[in-house]
C-alpha angles and dihedrals in degrees: 000000000000090000089051090053090058091042090055091049095052092043090053093045093049095050095091091055092046094053098028096120093051092047091051092051095043098046096028095232134152130245089258092054090047090052090050089064089064094039096054091047092052092045092050091049093050092053095043097047094073097061088038088061091055092051092047090059094046111035138050101286101204092052091047093048092047091053092049093050090051091051095045089050087054089050089053090051091051091047090054089058093053118126097175139045094245092054092049092046092055092050091051091050089054091046093051093050094048098045087055086080091070100070103053095036094049091048092050093046092049089054092053100038100048134049115251095245091057099044097094091055092042091049088056090060093044097047090049084069089067092057096042091046092051091050092045092050092048096048099038095038095051092043094051091045090053096045100036119357141294088262089065091057091056093046094049093054090044090055090049089053093050091049090049090054090066092047093053094043091053103034110029114078124204107249125215115260105268085003114144091042088067097068111136111283094233091053093051092045090053092048091050092052092231117165097203110073098170122125129258124234093277091058094246119133112253111248137171091244093072096031093132093048091047091050090051091052092047090055092048093246109160131195127268103259092208092059101041108115117226099185132050105277092213086084093056118112118239091257093050092047091048092051091049098048090047090053090062103095096206092049091053091050090050092049092050091050092048094047093050092045094051090043091059092043092051091053092045092049092051099049104024095100093046091048095048092050092050100037102043102020093223127167123248092258092051090046091055090051092047092050090048093052095046089046088053088054091051091050090050090052096050091049095048106036097072093041092055093047092049091051093052091046092054089052091059102266093135098190097043092121088060099040099047093056090047090054089046094053095048091046091051092050093048096048095043091062100068090038090056096043100051123079093204114096091202091058094040097050100074092044093049091045092056092042092052091046092051095044093054093041090068096065105068096053090046091052092049094047092056090060090050095060102039129075107254091236087064099047094104096049093042090054092047091056091049092046092049091056094041094052089049090054092048090051095054097038098082091048092049094048091045094050092049091049092049093049096044098037122089115266092010093280129131093254128163089258093054092047091048090056091045092052092046092051092049091052087072096071089041090057090043087060088070091056092046092051094046090051092045094051090081091066094045099083092049092048089050089053090047092054090051092048091048091055090051094046094049093049091245099105105157091232087068096047114099 
């Protein structure tokens, strides 16, 4: 159900692109005005996500999420009735603000529903919803627009959202804060298949759920006294919470890595079709097949990256959720280069497949690691800060890639040559992500210990939450 929430968001957000031609013809608007529909939605989401994070940490999340889905479905219905650009713009502003609820609430619910040692794998399933939803929105939206009208595409997704409201309201329970992590230690130990069932120094049964925290204690890694919270962070203002989560070194490193990764992906998503047409000279049918195969690689990566990191973490590699993404980013950068330089689609395909797999594999471990280093009462606000910065990067990425392509391409046009240079240049920060994460892995164990100590000091230790 959490994967379907993200799928619905990406399907809704991608509708404008899927029916862009029909909207331009129907409303008689320019490319710039069409692009503004996406820009205002992103801007509204970036502004709304900060107060959403506060609400996520303070109210019943399932009820809040259900209400937001109902309202954004209504916004889609209203958008489908639009007969002018201004009407459609207003509906997209509302949609952007309401879909902002998805990120922080899903992150907080994942942290409470699933044990820490399984979150990387679980995040793989959930983030696959983003990819499948984007593909679903593109295919179904464009098909309905072609067969009926662009209005029908909006209405269909709105009806799906309304139906999903009833599913969530009936089937998704509200978990306790810190809840699933508090399963009995002997149960978790059994599930992890660990032979040693002795207790650690704190008297708590060793379990696979807190494998990283246990590893930190075994190595004598203590918390950072300056960052240990001594009062319940739910009472923090948004500004205080933002200052605190940005003072956690590992969290900052993870945010930087996420922002750069999504920045590159946003530029790639915007210009991939134009580049493939110009670079490889493929037909529309071949282009569809190429997109499908590379998309399959991305789906494979998002499903495997978290699983691999979780496995290494359970084997005692305490910083696996930092190291695996760094390997993924450098692999993606290396394999993108020959795929971008060749003009043969047959030669490019295996390189692009591996690059797409690696690029998407980095996200699930990064998502799981952020929960490890932040007090669970701050998960919503920490995610809202990250989302705010990520959405900003995604908003400027297409413009940045486009400007570079125009400047570097012959005749000042966005040619395949210009885009090739733009992609190659932007691989540099993607590869630098690997260095940043490898350097940041040294702070990760201490920040994990600090989060655990903060939960004990504030009287919200997850072992006590039922």
